[in-house]
VEXKE-262959 format. One record per residue: residue in one letter; x, y, z of N, C-alpha, C in turn. Coordinates in steps of 0.02 Angstrom, whole numbers, plus 32768, in hexadecimal, padded with zeros to 4 digits. Example, Ala and Ser with C-alpha at 12.3 -4.5 7.8 and 13.67 -1.06 7.14 Angstrom:
A82947EE4818682677F1F818682947F5B8186S82827F90816282AC7FCB816582858002818A
This chain:
M80277FD27FFB7FFB80037FFB8026803E8005L8017806E7FCA804380AD7FCF801880D48001T803B80F7802C801881188062802A81698054R80558178802E807B81C2802B80A081BA7FF7L809681ED7FBC80B781F07F8580D082397F7FE811482447F7B8123828D7F66815882877F2BI813C82BB7EF9816282C57EB4817783097EA3R81A983097E8781C7834A7E7381EC834A7E39G81D683717E0A81FB83807DCC81E1834F7D9CF81B183257D9E819C82F77D6E815983107D49K8161831A7D0C813883467CE5811C83807CF9N80D783867D0F80C783C47D2D80B183BE7D7CL80D6837E7D8B80D183747DCE811983907DF6L811483D77E01814B83FB7E1F814E83F17E64D812483E77E8D812583DF7ED280E083BE7EF4V80DE83777EE680A683607F0280B583467F3BQ8091833C7F628087831A7FA58052830E7FCAV803982C77FC37FF882B07FD27FF582767FF8D7FC4827180247FC0823180587F8782088028L7F9581BF80297F5981A280127F49816C803DG7F09815980407EE8812A805E7ED480EF8038P7EAC80BE80557E93807880207E7780907FDCF7E4380C67FE37E2680E47FAC7E33812C7F9AT7E4381437F627E4481877F597E2981957F14C7DFD81D77F0E7DE881F17ECC7E0D822A7EB8I7E3A822F7E897E5782747E6F7E1D828D7E46A7DF682C67E4A7DCB82ED7E1E7DF083277E0BG7DD7833A7DC17DFA83797DA67DE583867D62A7DEE83B47D427DD883B97CF27E0E839C7CCEN7DFB83907C8D7E2683737C607E6883A17C4FG7E9D837D7C437ECC83AA7C3E7EFD83C37C7FM7EE983B17CB67F0983C97CF47F4C83A47CFBG7F48836E7CE37F8D833B7CEB7F7383037D23K7F3182F57D2E7F2D82C27D617F52827B7D54S7F4E826B7D067F68822A7CFE7FBC822A7D07N7FD782647D09801A826E7D26802A82487D67V7FFA82507D8F7FFD822C7DCA800081D97DC0F7FDC81CB7D9F7FE081847D89801B816C7D6DD803281997D3C8072818D7D1D80B3818E7D4EA80B181B37D7C80F081B27DB380E981787DD7I80AF81597DEE80AC81257E0E80B980E27DD9E80A380EA7DA580AD80B07D72810180AC7D5EF811D80EA7D5D816A80F27D52818480D27D8AL817480DF7DCB819580C37E11818C80767DF5S8161805E7DF0814880107DEE81867FEF7DBAH818880107D7981A97FEA7D3A81FA7FFE7D5DL820B802A7D80825380397D9F826380047DCFA82337FE27DE982367FAD7E1C82447F6C7DEFS82527F657DB482597F247D7E82817F377D51E82847F767D3382A37F757CF882DA7FAE7CFAP830F7FB77CD183397FEB7CC9831980277CC8L8340805F7CD58325809F7CCB830A80B37C95M832E80A77C5B831A80BA7C1E82D580987BFDE82DC80527C0A829D80257BFF8267804B7C19A826F80527C6A8231806B7C84821D80B07C68S824680DD7C61822C811C7C3381FE810D7BF6Q821180DA7BD481F380D67B9A81AF80AC7BA4R819B80947BE9815C807F7BEF813480B97C06V814880F27C0F8117812A7C2B810181557BECR80C9816A7BF080AF819D7BB680DA81D57BB6G80E981EA7B778110822B7B6D80ED82697B6FA80F882A97B5180DC82DE7B4480A382D87B07T80B482AC7AE2808882A27AB4804A82697AB9G804A82547B03802282127B19803681D07AFFM806481D17AD6808B81917AC580B9817C7AF1R80B8812F7AEE80ED811D7B14813781107AE7G8172810C7B0781AA81067AE281C481487ACAA81B0817D7AF481C981BB7AD7821381D47AF0D8220820E7AE2826682187B0C825882297B58P828F82157B70829682187BBB8284825F7BDFR82A582947BB4829882D67BC5825182EE7BD4D822682C87BB881DE82C37BBF81CB82C17C05L81ED82A37C2D81DB828D7C6A81E982C17C9FF821A83007C93823183247CC0820583677CABW81F7839B7CDD81E383C67CD2820C83FD7CACD81F584107C70821284487C44825684267C36G824C83E87C16828283B47C1582B183C87BCEY829783ED7BA482BA84017B6482EC84447B75R82E7845D7BA6830584997BAA834E84927BC5D837C84AF7BB783BC84A47BD083D184B07C1CH83C984807C3283CE848E7C8683D284407CA2E83E584487CDB83ED840A7D1783AE83F27D0AR839C83B07D04835A83957D0E8365835C7D4BR833183627D79832F832E7DA782E683237DB6I82C982EC7DCE829882C37DE682A182A67E25S827F82B57E52828D82917E9F823882707EB4F824282417EC48208821B7EE3820D82087F2CA81D581F77F4981D081E57F9B819A81BB7F9BA81A6817F7FAA816281587FBC815D81417FF5E813481428028812C811C805E80F080E18057M811480B3807080DE806B805980F080478089I80AF8014808980B37FD780AD80BA7F9B8087V80EF7F75809280FE7F46806580EB7EFB8086P80E17ECD805780D17E89807681077E6F809FA80F27E4780CC81277E2C810D814D7DEF80EBE812D7DBF80C2814C7D9680A081477D998062V817A7D82803F817D7D867FF381A47D4D7FD0E81B07D417F9681D27D157F75820D7D3C7F45D82487D1C7F53827C7D3F7F1E82717D1D7EDDD82967D2A7EAD82917D187E62829F7CD87E60L82B77CAD7E8D82D07C6B7E85829C7C4B7E99G82597C707ED3822D7C417EF282417C2A7F2EA82787C567F4682807C467F9182667C807FB7P824C7C627FF9821F7C8F8021824E7CC68042A82357CFE8053825F7D36806E82267D5C8095R823A7D7A80E482147DA0810B823E7DD8811DA820E7E0F810C82307E51812282327E5E8167T82657E83818282747E9081C582447ECD81D9A822C7F0081A382017F3481B481D77F3D8175T81977F4D818881617F4D8146814A7F91813DF81607FC1815F814880078156817D802C8141L81868043810D81D0805880DF81C0809680C9R820380CA80BB81F980FA808F822F81018064Y821F81028028825780F87FF4825881447FC7E829C81507FBB82A381937F9D82D181827F60L82C481A67F2D82EE81977EE682F381D77EC8E833081EC7EB5832E82217E83835882137E43L8341822C7E09835D82177DD0836982537DA9G839E82567D8D83B482857D5083B182797D0EF83D882B07CE283DE829B7C9D841F82BA7C7CS843582837C608471828E7C358468829B7BF2A847F82CF7BE1847782E17B9F849282C27B65P846F82CD7B2F8479828E7AF684C682997ADDQ84DF82687ACD852082627AB2851F82547A66G851882797A428515827079F484D3828179E4E84D6827D799B849382A179778454826F797DS846D82267991843481ED7983842081E579D6S843C82047A0B842581F17A4883F182277A63V83C782117A97839982317AB583A582367B01G83EF82297B1883FF82327B5683E081F27B7ER83EA81F07BB883E581BD7BEC83DE81D97C34L83B981AB7C4F83A681B57C9A83DF81A87CC3T83EB81CC7CF4841781B37D2583FF81B37D6DL841481887D9A841181777DDD844181B17E04C840D81D27E2D843582067E59843B81F07E9CR83F981D87EAD83FB81C57EF683C7819C7EFFE83CE81657F2F83A081357F4983A281247F99E836D811C7FB5836581187FF3832880E48005L833680C0803D82F8809D804E82F98089809DR82D180A280BA82D980B0810D8294809D8129H829D80778170825F806181838237809A81B8I81F9809781B981D480BC81E481C3809E8221N81D380AE825D81CF808B829E817B808982AAR8175804582C78132803A82D6810F806F8308G8132808C832D811D80BF8358810D80F98332D8124810682FC8122815082D380E6813B82A0A80D380F7829980A080E18268805F81188267P8043811F82A38000814782A5800C818B8280K804881A8828D805081EE826D805281E68226H806F81AF820E806B81A181C1802A817A81A0L8004815481C17FCD814681A37F8E816881CAR7F85819881937F5281D581A97F1281BF81A8F7EFE8193817B7EC28182815B7E938161819EP7E5B816181A47E39813D81D07E3A80F681E0H7E4C80D5820C7E62808582077E6A806B824CN7E56802B82567E51800D82947E907FF582A2A7EAD801382DB7EF2800783007F027FC48305K7ED87FA483317EE37F6283417EDA7F2D82FEN7EA07F4182D07E967EF682A47EBC7F04826DF7ED17F4A82537EF17F59821D7F327F708220R7F467FA2823E7F8D7FBD824C7FBC7F8E8267S7F9A7F60829B7FD37F2F82BD7FDD7EF5828CA7FA77EEA82617FB37EB8823A7FF17EC381F7V7FEE7F0A81E880087F1481A380507F3481B6V80487F4F81EF80997F7681FB80B57F4B8233L80E87F218225810D7EF78245815A7F018247G817C7ED5827381C37EE0827881D37F1B829FQ82187F2582B582377F5782CD82867F5782B7R82997F89829E82EB7F80828C83097FBA82B2R833F7FAB82C483637FDD82FB83A77FF682D6G83AD7FE8829783EB7FFC827183CF80358244G83F78042821683EC807881EE83CA806781A8A83D78082817083BB807C813583BA802D8114F8390801F80F083987FEF80B883C27FF5808CL83BB8036806383DE804A803783F280918041S843480AB8036843C80ED8049846F8104801FT84708146800C849F81697FCC84E281817FF9A850E81887FDC855881A67FF3858081B97FC3E85AB81D97FC785E681F57F98862181CA7FB1R864381BA7F838679818A7F8086B2819F7F4DD86E981BE7F5D872681CD7F2A86F481FB7EF5G86CD82277EFD86B382577ED4867982367EA9S866382027EC0863381DD7E9B85FA81D07EC5I85B781C77EAB858381AB7EDB857C81617ED9V856F81487F1B856981007F1F852980FD7F3DI850B80C47F3284C780AA7F5684E1806E7F83N84D5807C7FC184F080437FF484AF80148004V84C07FD47FFF848A7FA2801784987F89804CH84657F92808284717F7D80BD84507F3980CDG84677F1380F184427ED1810784107EE08140D83E87EAE814783AA7EB0817283BA7EAC81B4G84007E9E81C884197EA2820C842D7EE38226G84217F0F8202842E7F628224846D7F778212S84937F8B824C84D37FA3823A85037F6B8239F84E97F28824B85267EF4823C85297EE28200G85707ED581E585827EC181A785957F028175K85BC7EF6814E85C87F31812185A77F3880E3P859A7F7380E385697F85809B857E7F798061Q85577F64802F856C7F5D7FEF85677F927FC1P85A17FBF7FB485907FF87F8785887FE07F47R855080077F14855280077ECE8552804A7EADP858080497E81858080947E6D855980AF7E3FA853880DF7E4B84F781037E3684FE810A7DE3A854981257DE0854D81477D93854181097D6DR855780D07D6C8556809B7D34852780697D4BA84E9807B7D7884BB80477D8F848A80367D4FG847080747D2F844880617D0383F980567D0FR83F3803F7D4A83B6802C7D6C83B580457DBET836D803D7DCF837D80467E2183A3800D7E40V83B980137E7C83DA7FE57EA083997FB47EB9L836B7FCC7ED983387FA37EF2831E7F6F7EADS83267F737E77830A7F577E45833A7F1D7E36T837E7F177E5083AF7EE27E4583AA7EB27E80V83807EC97EAD83777E8F7EED834A7E5B7ED9T83677E1D7ECB83367DEB7EAD833B7DB87ED8T83657DA67F0D83637D637F3C834F7D8A7F7DN834F7D4E7FB0833A7D5E7FE9836F7D7C801BD83A97D90800783E47DA6802783D87DE7804DY83A97E1D802A83897E458047833B7E54804DP83237E20807082DB7E1E807382AF7E618073T82C17E8E809982987EC6809882957EF4805DI82D07EF9804082D87F157FF982BD7EF27FD4L82B57EB67FCA828E7E7F7F9B82447E917FA9A82297E9B7FE981EB7EAC7FF381C77EF17FD8A81FA7F1C7FE481E57F677FC581E57F5B7F80R82197F2D7F5A820A7F317F1181CE7F027EFFR81BB7ED37F2581797EBA7F1481447EE67F1AE813E7F087F4681087F397F5081067F5E7F1EM813B7F837F0E81427FB57ED181297F8B7E98Q813C7F517E8B81217F2F7E4580D27F277E48S80B67F1D7E86806F7F1A7E8480547F637E71W80677F8F7E62804B7FDA7E4A80397FD07E02Y7FFB7FDA7DED7FF57FCF7D9B7FB87FFB7D98R7FAA800D7D597F7780397D347F4B80017D14L7F187FF57D317EE07FCF7D0E7EAF7FF37CDDA7EBD7FE77C9A7EA47FFF7C5C7E7C7FCB7C43L7E417FC07C527E1A7F8D7C2E7E027F977BE0E7E1D7F637BBD7DFF7F747B737DD17F3D7B5FP7DA07F607B367D697F2A7B1E7D907EF87AF7S7DB77EFE7ACA7DCF7ECD7A9F7DF37E9A7ACDA7E207EB17AF77E3E7E7A7B277E0B7E557B58L7DCF7E727B667DAE7E557B977D817E257B71R7D717E297B277D567E007AFC7D7D7DBF7AE1A7DBB7DCD7AE97DE97D997AC87DE17D5A7AE6P7DD97D227AC07DD47CDE7ADC7E217CC57B05D7E0C7C9A7B397E347C7C7B5A7E4D7C397B54G7E7E7C187B447E917BE27B387EA37BC77B83F7EA27B727B867EAF7B4B7BC57F037B677BD9A7F307B7E7BAF7F6C7B857BC27F7B7BC07BCDD7F4D7BF67BCC7F587C3B7BD07F557C477C20P7F797C7F7C3D7F827C977C8A7F327C927C9ER7F217C977CDF7EE27C907CF97EE57CC67D31S7F117D0A7D147F0D7D447D457EFB7D6F7D16M7EC37DA07D1D7EBD7DD97CF97EF97E117CEAE7F007E087CAE7F3B7E447CA17F247E977CA1T7F467EBF7CA67F2F7F097CB27EF77F207C85D7EF87F0D7C487EC77F1A7C0A7E897EEF7C0DG7E8F7EBD7C3B7E3C7E947C517E547E5D7C20R7E837E417C017E877DFB7BD77E8D7DC67C0FH7E6A7D9C7BFD7E6A7D557C277E407D5E7C58L7E007D827C487DC37D837C7B7DA37D3B7C8BA7D997D127C507D747CD27C557DA67CA97C88S7DE47CA47C717E067C757C997E167C897CE8T7E197CC77CE77E207CDE7D347DDE7CD27D60L7DA47CDB7D407D6B7CC47D667D5F7C797D76F7D7A7C5A7D447D7B7C1B7D467D9E7BFE7D75R7DE47C1A7D797E187C0B7DB47DF27C1A7DF6I7DE07C597DF87DBD7C677E3F7D8C7C367E59A7D5E7C267E297D207C077E407D3F7BBD7E51N7D717B9F7E3A7D7D7B507E427DB97B4F7E6EE7DDA7B817E817E1A7B7D7EB57DFD7B6C7EF3K7E1E7B437F167E0D7B3D7F5F7E287B757F8BL7DFB7B8F7FAE7E077BC67FDF7E1E7B9E8023S7E4B7BC5804E7E5D7BB380957E227BAE80ACG7E277B7B80D67DF07B63810C7DC27B4280F1Q7DB87B4180AB7D7C7B15808F7D967ACD8079L7D6D7AA5806E7D737A5880647D877A618011S7D5F7A837FF17D567A7D7FA57D447AC57F8DA7D4E7ACA7F4B7D367B0A7F277CEC7B047F27D7CCE7B417F1B7C7F7B487F0D7C7E7B7A7ED4P7C7F7B5A7EA47C797B847E567C2E7BAF7E5FD7C057B947E6C7BC27BAA7E5F7BB97BE37E98S7BE17BE57EC17BD17C1C7EF97BF27C557EE2V7C337C497EC77C537C8B7EA57C347C9E7E65Y7C157C727E3E7BFD7C917E127BBB7CB97E13A7B977CAA7E517B587CCC7E6D7B707D087E83Q7BB67D137EA47BBD7D427EC87BCB7D7F7E86V7BEC7D6D7E587C027DA27E217BB67DB97DF8A7B9D7D7C7DEF7B5E7D8A7DC67B2A7DB77DFBD7B287DBF7E317AFD7DD87E647B177E257E62R7B6C7E377E647B7B7E727E627B6C7E8D7E16L7B7B7E687DEE7B697E867DA67B247E9E7D90S7AEE7E767DBE7AA87E957DBB7AA27EDD7DD2D7AC57EF17DF37AD07F347E117AC37F6A7DE1L7ADD7F527D967AD77F8C7D617A947F757D42S7A777FB17D467A287FB77D2C7A307FBF7CDBG79FC7F937CC979FF7F857C717A187F427C75V7A3C7F217CA27A647ECC7C8E7A407EAA7CC1S7A187E7A7C9579F37E467CBF7A177E087CC2V7A2C7DFC7D057A547DC77D0F7A3E7D8F7D31E7A3D7D587D197A117D127D3D7A4E7CF17D5BS7A867CE37D2C7ABD7CB87D497AFC7CCB7D25L7B397CC07D3A7B6E7CC07D0F7B9B7C867D10T7BB77C6C7CEA7BEC7C347CED7C217C367CBDV7C5C7C0E7CC27C887C0C7C907C8A7BC07C77E7C827BAD7C3A7C7C7B757C2A7CBA7B5A7BFEP7CE77B287C167D257B117BF57D0C7AEC7BB5D7D207AFC7B757D1E7ACE7B437D517AA67B36Q7D4B7A607B397D787A327B407D967A217AFEV7D6C7A2A7ACD7D807A277A897DA87A537A67R7D8C7A8E7A7B7DB77ACE7A567DE97AE47A8FE7DE47AD97AC77E167AE37AFE7E1B7B327B0DV7DDD7B3F7B147DDC7B917B337D9F7B967B54F7DA77BD47B7D7D6F7BDD7BB07D457C137B9DT7D067C087BAC7CD27C397B907CA77C527BC5L7CA27C937BD77C737CA87C0E7C3E7CBE7BECF7C027C9F7C077BB87CAB7BF07B947CDA7C22L7B687CFE7C117B2F7D187C3B7AF87D067C29R7ACA7CF07C517A897CE37C3F7A5D7D137C5BE7A2D7D2C7C2C79FB7D637C4F79BA7D3D7C6BR799A7D647C7F79627D487CAE79307D2B7C83G79287D4F7C3F79037D257C0F79117CEB7BE7G79477CD47C05796E7C907BEA79AD7C957BB3L79A67CDD7B9D79DB7CDC7B6E7A217CD77B82Q7A477CAD7B5F7A897CAC7B7D7AC67CD47B44L7AEF7CF47B647B127D1C7B387B627D137B4EP7B917D057B257BD57D0C7B397BE97D467B43A7C247D5D7B627C3D7D977B7C7C477DC07B4CR7C5E7DB37B007C667DCF7AD37C387DF87AC1A7BF67DDF7AC87BB77E017ABA7BA27E337AE0L7BC87E4B7B157BAE7E6D7B4B7BC57EB27B35S7BA97EF67B437BCA7F2C7B427C0B7F487B62E7C2A7F7F7B4B7C6F7F857B6C7C5F7F987BB3G7C237FC37BC87C217FD17C0E7C187F9B7C33T7BF57F6F7C1C7BD07F2B7C417C207EFC7C5AL7C437EF47C1A7C857ED37C1E7CB17EE97C4ER7CBD7F357C4C7CE47F557C847CCD7F467CCFF7C947F577CDC7C637F467D177C7D7EFE7D28L7C687EC97D037C797E7F7D0E7CBB7E737D24A7CE47E977CFD7D307E837D0D7D487E987D51L7D257EC87D647D347EEE7DAC7D0E7EB97DDBC7CCC7EA07DC87CAB7E747DF47CE17E327E01V7D037E1E7DCB7D2E7DDC7DCC7D6B7DF47DF4L7D8B7E257DF77DC77E3C7E1F7DB27E457E69L7D727E5E7E787D4F7E637EBB7D617E187ED1E7D447DE77EC27D4A7DA17ED37D837D7D7EDCD7DC17D9E7EB37DFD7D7B7EB57E257D897EE8P7E327D647F1B7E5A7D777F5E7EB27D7A7F4FA7EBD7D667F0F7F067D6C7EF67F177DAF7ECEF7EDB7DDF7EC47EE67E167EAE7EEA7E4F7EE1T7F2A7E607EE87F477E8B7F247F667EC97EFFG7F7A7EF27F1E7FB07F2B7F127F8C7F6E7F08L7FA57F997EE97F877FDC7EDA7F807FE97E8CV7F357FF07E8F7F1A7FF27E3D7F0F80447E31C7F1D80557DFE7F0780947DE67ECF809E7DAAM7EA780AF7DB37E6A80AC7D767E5880F07D5BE7E5380F97D1D7E4C813A7D047DFD81357CF3E7DD381717D027D90817B7CFB7D6E81347CF2P7D64811A7D267D3D80CC7D217CF580E37D07E7CD381187D067C95812F7CF47C9781207CADN7CC781197C847CC981177C3E7C9780E87C27G7C6680EB7C007C3480BE7BDB7C0480A57C08I7BF780C37C4F7BBD80B87C777B9380E97C73H7B4E80CD7C737B1E80FC7C707B11811B7CC1P7AFB815F7CB77B0881837CF47ADC81677D32G7AAA81437D177A8281217D557AB080E37D73N7AE180D57D507B0A80A77D6B7B4980B97D97L7B4680F27D8E7B84810A7DB07B8780FC7E04P7B5780F27E227B6580E27E667B81809D7E71A7B60806C7E457B7C80347E437BC6801F7E38M7BDE80547DFE7C1980507DF77C4880697E27V7C3980A87E467C5F80C87E777C6880997EB1Q7C2A807F7ED07C30804C7F057C55801E7F00L7C567FF57EB47C877FBD7EA67CD37FCF7EAAV7CDE7FFD7E917D2780107E947D4180267EE2R7D0E803B7EFA7D1680437F427D1980107F67D7CF87FCF7F507CFE7F9B7F847D3A7F727F70L7D557F7C7F357D9C7F607F277DCD7F697F54A7DD67FA07F737E087FB17FB07DF87FA17FEAV7E327F83800A7E307F65804E7E037F8D807FD7DE47F7080A67DCE7F9180DC7DE97F9D8120P7DFC7FD6812E7E3B7FD5815C7E137FD781A9K7DDF7FC881B87DBE7FAA81EC7DCD7F698200F7DEA7F4781D37DF97EF881E27E397EEC81C2S7E597EAE81E47E997E9981C87E8F7E82817EP7EBB7E8A81587EBC7E73810E7EC37E25810EG7E9F7E0B80DE7EB27DC980EE7E777DA580ADQ7E6C7D7480A37E487D48806B7E047D768066G7DEA7D81808F7DA17DA5808B7DAA7DE98081N7DE87E01808E7DF27E4980937E327E5F806EP7E3F7E4D802D7E7E7E5880047EAA7E978011F7EDB7E98801B7F0B7ED080297F0B7EFD7FE5R7EDF7F207FCD7EE67F427F8E7ED57F867FA2Q7EF47FAE7F757EED80017F757ECE80197F33V7EA180487F257E8080567EE77E8F80A97EEAI7EA480BD7EAE7EA8810F7EA37E8681147E63I7E4D81407E607E2C81527E207E3A818B7E0EN7E3281A97DC97E3281F07DB67DEA81FA7D92T7DD582317D997D98824D7D787D8F828A7D6EH7D6182A27D3A7D5082ED7D387CFA82EA7D34S7CDB82B17D487C9182A37D477C7182BE7D8EP7C4F82EA7D8C7C2483077DB57BFC82C97DE0G7BE582A37DB57BCB82617DE37BF882447E08V7C2882297DEC7C6182047E177C75822B7E55F7C77826B7E4F7C99829C7E747C61829A7EBEQ7C1E82A47EA57BEE82A97ED77BDF82677EF9L7BEE822B7EE47BEA81F37EFF7C1D81D57F31C7C5681F87F2D7C7F81ED7F557C86821A7F91D7CAE81F97FCC7CB1821680097CDE824A7FFFP7CCF828F80137CFD82BB80107D4682B9802AA7D4B828480627D90826C80737DAF82538055D7D90822C80167DB082077FEE7DCD822D7FAAV7DC382737FAE7DC682987F6A7E0182C17F6BL7E2682C67F3B7E5082FF7F2E7E45831C7EF9L7E4383647EFC7E3D83917ED07E7483A97EA1A7E8483957E697EAF83B67E307EA683EA7E25E7ED084167E357ECF84587E137F1D846C7DF8T7F26848C7DCC7F6484B67DB87F6784F17DDBR7FA885047DF57FB3853D7E237FEB85577E18P7FF685997E2B802E85B17E15806F859A7E3AY80A9858E7E2B80E2856F7E43812485927E32R814185B27E6A818485C97E6181C9859C7E65T81E585887E238217855D7E1F825C85767E4DA828885547E4982C1856D7E6C82EE85A97E4AD82E285AF7E08830285EE7DF082DC861D7DE4G829E861C7E04826886627E16823586567DE1T823486267DAA81F0862B7D7A81C2861E7DA2V819086397D8E814386307DA7812B86037D68T810E85C77D7980E685957D4780C085797D65A808185517D35804F85397D5D806984E87D5FA804A84CC7D98805F84987DAE801C846C7DD4L801F84267DCD7FD6840F7DE87FE0840A7E2ES7FA984137E527FAB840C7E997F6683D97EA8L7F6B83AE7EDC7F3F83887EFB7F28839D7F38L7EE083BE7F447EDA83CD7F6D7EA4839A7FA0P7EA9839A7FE07E7B837E80027E48839D800FY7E108386802F7DD183A9804F7DD983C18087Q7DBB83F880997DE3842280D27DBC83F78110D7D9883D181147D8283AD815F7D9B836D814ES7DCF836081237DD7830A81197E1682FF814CW7E2D82CB81507E6882A681777EA682C08151R7E9A82CB81087EE082D780EB7EF5832B80EDR7ED3834D81037EDE8399810C7F288396813ET7F4183D181357F8083E0815B7F7D841D8177S7FA88436819E7FA2847281C57FB184A4818FS7FE084A281617FF184D9812F7FD984D380E8G7FCC849480D87FC4848280907F82849E8085P7F6D84AC80427F2D84CF802A7F0184948020T7EBC8498802C7E838473802D7E4B848A7FF6F7E1984697FF07DE484777FC37D9D84797FF6S7D7084A07FE37D33849F800B7CFE849B7FD2K7CB984887FE47C8C84857FB67C7884B87F8AA7C9785027F9F7C8785417F6E7CC285397F3AD7CEB85197F477D2585027F0C7D1284CE7EDEV7CE0849F7EE97CD484757EBA7C8784787E95L7C6F84BE7E957C2684BE7E827C2184A17E3DP7C3E84AB7E097C3984827DD27C1C843D7DCFY7C4584107E0C7C2583C97E137BF683C27E3EL7BDE84027E567BA583F97E797B60841E7E70A7B5C84377E357B2584607E1A7B2384457DD2A7AE884547DBA7AD584517D757AF884757D4CP7B0884607D117B3B848C7CE87B1284CA7CD1V7B3885027CC47B1A85497CA77AF1853A7C70G7AB785447C6E7A9285457C2D7A7184FF7C18A7A6884DE7C5F7A48849C7C5479FF84937C4BQ79ED84797C1979A584877BFC797B844C7C1EI799884187C2C796B83E67C51798D83D67C94A796083EB7CC5797583E07D13793883DF7D3AL794D83B67D72790D83B87DA278FC83F57DC3P78C183FB7DCA78A284417DF478D784447E38L78E0847C7E4A78FB84887E9378D684587EC0E789F845F7EC3787584357F06788083ED7EF4M789283D37EC0789E83847EC478EA83707EDAV791483A67ED4795583987EDC795C83867F1CG797A83517F467991834E7F78794F833B7FA5
């Protein structure tokens, strides 16, 4: 779980500092840069697995396309000046993970702060676009005694915090940055704290974050941080992927575009859950069908996945109350997206941080309450311990829809605005700010907030509306 994110110098995120809970809605007009927040999270996730330059190619550039010039990632990246991006992420990491060889590893601390600073090396030659460089990397623990100050969202201390904030470290950092012989090195420290000699890695020749190089259980807490960051992704459900057939040999976990919907539901329905003697497929199918029936206009009697032994494919069928049976490929785009989220809701293996852009797309306004409640229910309930019935998931959505905005708890909303920002050289420019509601847990003593007066376009009928309810019928 990503509990705090700090970004400086990434696209138009010149100085963004935000606390995050299990569910967050970022609301703002088109063109504000809301998606840049998701790009930053996605970039950090790629950096946990891939070299710097490969990770940069996975992020949307200035044209909206991936694989662009790395200077697109920096604010004012094409001007002749020093370019720096810095990130800080406070996160709760899994206590137990597996390394790349399948060996178990147990973190000595599960509440961590990761800091990363990247620079840019100018092009060498006419055909070069330059490269990213590693300038600083730190990974430190947050003491259990300090956890209440960092976990600011409402939660049950006994059931939730005590279950996820584990371990105690008496030594220093797990990763630290130092200067040696005029060069920057990243020191890798063992989980034994100050005991043992740190392993220095030259930053200039790294080509990737040091965290991404930890693949074995020799450094279990760094590995746990890496696994946590690898579980941050953007869910972008595509109708063509949702309609694609699944063969018996295909993966049985849904991809970020929705591919393998049928095989994933078949796996969930037929796998044996802990504490149960056998799987209960009919119960799982009924739960998904019941949630799908929340959509008005969709008549659902039952839902099932049928394996075709001859063609060796899975087909997801929806049976309407009138008796008509439809394959998933015949369903509307909005229904397919809603169905995919219903399936993920029932999947205990689906954990991590999910970023979703405009989940209301393709959904009738009358079905917005069902969609907003569904994405909210995907997130972990912090009143209870995470587990089989309460998977440790975190959800961040963005929207410009007044309907979605009005259906969210104000405490869950961050308002995206562009505000004047003075840079180090004195230039005044426009940068994205994320403002919490004035009466929410996210507000700080000095930071700006928003009130209902600031969001009237989201709360009132648009100017010039020709069809609207009479005032006496509103409310």
